[in-house]
N, C-alpha and C positions, 0 to 999 in steps of 0.2 A: 773659771767658767764665765763666759761673756753673757751679759744680760739680754742681748738681742740675737746672737748667733750661737747655736749649740754645735758641739763638735761632731754630732752624728749627721749633720746636714752635708749633702754633696755640693759641688760647685754650682751645678744648675739650680738646685733647690735654694742655695744661699743667694744666688743672683735674683731669683724670683722673689724671695723674702725681702731682699734689699729694695726692690721696686715698690713693694707694698709699704715698707717702712718710710720710703721717701715720700709717698703720697700722704701717709698718715701724719708724719712729723715735719712736713714742709713748713718753713717759716710763715707762709700765708695761712696755714691751717693751725699749727701749734701755738703761734703767737709768742714765741720764746726767743726771738732774734737769732734763730738758727743754732742754738746751743745743743739741742738734742741731735740735730743732723750732723754736727761736728763729731759727736761721740759715735754715732752710727757709721760715719765714713771711716773713722780711725779703726773701729773694730772690724769693719768689713775688709779693710786693707790687710790687717793682721791675720784675719781668717784665711784670705786667699793666699797670702805668702806661706802660711803654715801648711795649707793643703797642696800647693804647687811645689813646695820644696820640702820633701820628706827627709827623715833622718838619714845620715850617711850609712850606707849598707856595707858595714865591715863586721865580720864575725867576731865574737868575743874571744880573747886569748885563751889558750889551753892551760893546763896545770903547770907545765914546765916551759911555757913560751917565753921568748925574749921580749921584755917590755919595750926596748928601743925599736925592735922590728915592728911591733904592733903599732907604736906611735907613728912610725914612718908610713905604714899602710894607711892609718887614719888621715895623715896629712895629705898623702897622694890622692885618696878618695875625695877629700874635701876640695882640693884644687880641681879635680875632674868634675865634681858636681857643680862648681861655681860657673863653669862654661858649658854645661850640658843643658839640653832642653828638658822641659817637664816630663815628656814621654820617655826620654832616656833615663831620667832619674827613677821614675816609677818602675821601668823594666829592670834596672839594676837592683832595686829593693826587692822585687819579686824573685829575681834570680838568687839573691843572697838568702832569702827566707826558704826557698825550695832546695837549694844545693849549698849547704854549709861546708866550707873548705876544711879539710882535716889538717891539723897542725903536725908537722913532721917531728917536732921535738917533744910531743906529748907521749905519755907512756903507752906502750902497745897493749891491745886487748889480751886478756888471759887466754892461754892455749886451751883447746878443747881436748880432753882426754877420752880416748876410745879404747875399747877392749881389744886385745891382740887377736888376730885371726887364728883359728885352730890349725894345727899342722896337718898336712895331707897324710892319709893312711898309706902304709907301704903296699906296693903292688904285689899280688900273689905270685908265688914261684911257678915257672912254666912246667906243665905236665909233659910226659913223654908223648911225642907226636905220633898220632895214628894215621891211618890212610886219609889223606886230605879229601874233603868233600868237594864235589865239582862246584865251581863258581856259578852263581845264577846268571842267566842270560841277561845282557844289558837291555834295559827298556829304551824304546826310541825317545830321544829328547826332542824338545820343541826346537824349531829352527831359531837361530839367533836373531834373524830379522824380526820374527813374530814376537820373540820374548823382549827385545829391546825397543819395540815400537811404542811410543807414548800414546796414551789415550787421547782422543780428540778433545780439545779444549772447548768449553762452552762459551760462546761469544757473550761479552758483557752487554747488558741492555744500554741503549743510548741514554745520555743524560738529558733530563727534561729541563728546558730553559724556562725561566720565569717570564711570564708575559710582560711586555713593556707597556707602561702606562701611556695612554694617549694624551695629547696636549690638553684636552678638555678635563682630564682627571688630575693634572698637575696643579698644585696650589700656586696661585699667582704671588709673585714677589712684591711686597708692599714696602715702599721707601719710607724714610722718616718724615719727609714733607707730606706724603699722603696720609700718614697716621695723624700728624698734627692738624691737617686740614679736616680730617674726619672728626677729630675731637672738637674742633671749632664749630663745625656744622651741628654736632650733637648738643653743644653748649647753648646754641642759639634757641633751641626748643626746650631746654631744661628749665625746671622751676627755680625760682630764686631761693637762696638759703637765708639764714638769719642775718647775714651781713649784706644782703641785697645783691649777691653775685650769682651768676649762672656758671656752673661747673660741669665739666665732662672730661675725664682723662687728664691730660696735661694742659687743657685750655680753660681759662677763667675770664669771663666777661664781667669786669668790675664797674663799668660805666657805659651808658648808652643813651642816645637821644634820637628821637624820630621826627624832630621839627622840620628839617630840610634834608630829607634822605636819612637813611639809617647810618648813624655814626656810632662806632663802638670802640671802647678801649679794652684791649685784650692782653692778658698776661699768659705767655706760653712758657710752661714750667718744665720744659725738656731739660734733663740734667746736663746734657752736653752743650746746649745753647739756650739758656734762659733769656727772655727778652720781653719788652713791652711794645705793643703795636697799636696803631690807630687804623681802623678799617672803616671804609665808606662804601656801603652797599656790598660788603663782603670782600672788597679789594683792599690790599695793604697800601696805605698812603704814607705811613711813617713807621719806622722801627728803630729801636735802640736797645742795647743789652741791659739786662737787669742785674743789679748787684745787691749787696746786703742792705743798702739804703733804699729798699723798695717802696717804703711809705712816701718819702719825699719824691721819688721818681714817679710814682703814680699820680701825685698831685700835679706835677709838671706836665705829665701826659694828658691829664684831664683838662688843664688850662690850655694846652695846645689844641686839644680837640674842640674846645668851646670856640676857638677862633675860626674854626671851619664852618660853624653854623651860620 
């Protein structure tokens, strides 16, 4: 059992939980040189691999099945699963669970014993023929055309189409740069924490000066592109990637920003 990711979580829930853990145990917040984030990243990778690559869908062998044939089927299924997409592997697992193949070498099911049908009673002996009674007059039969004519089919109701959403109702697509800029603008108006930083989302303002214009040192903690920036009146004038040596890098960024005053 993983300490951070439970097996009952789905891929979407695990992804959202990973983002929350990344904000909670980031080296800037946890102050542990990134040791906790290394454990979280390794467990998240193992969790996604286990969810995206399910077990090989091969039915268990029967009572009298050939073990060499079953092993060959396992090997063939493993080779096919190695080159299949996650959707194909999930579909194969569902098909194997719903339709288990029957082994031809297994013992057949026991026969069902039924009671024999009673013998038919003998027909009665014919009696001496008397004067035959006149045959009844034939009744008028319905015309073949009227008898074979099918009933009129009821027309199916038309399918109702779902209303299309207007452009005003569609949600706008927000890019990564727009989210980072929104976090930076929110951090400018956020209250300082106990470390003297202003935080909002993935943006952290760890130094600022208002002597000659607003000069700020910002850490953008986006997992895909972490970096340190110097902003003057909101515009980026310098940017460099952030590594695990973030303490020394921030001191260099602050010294570079002092030169702009």
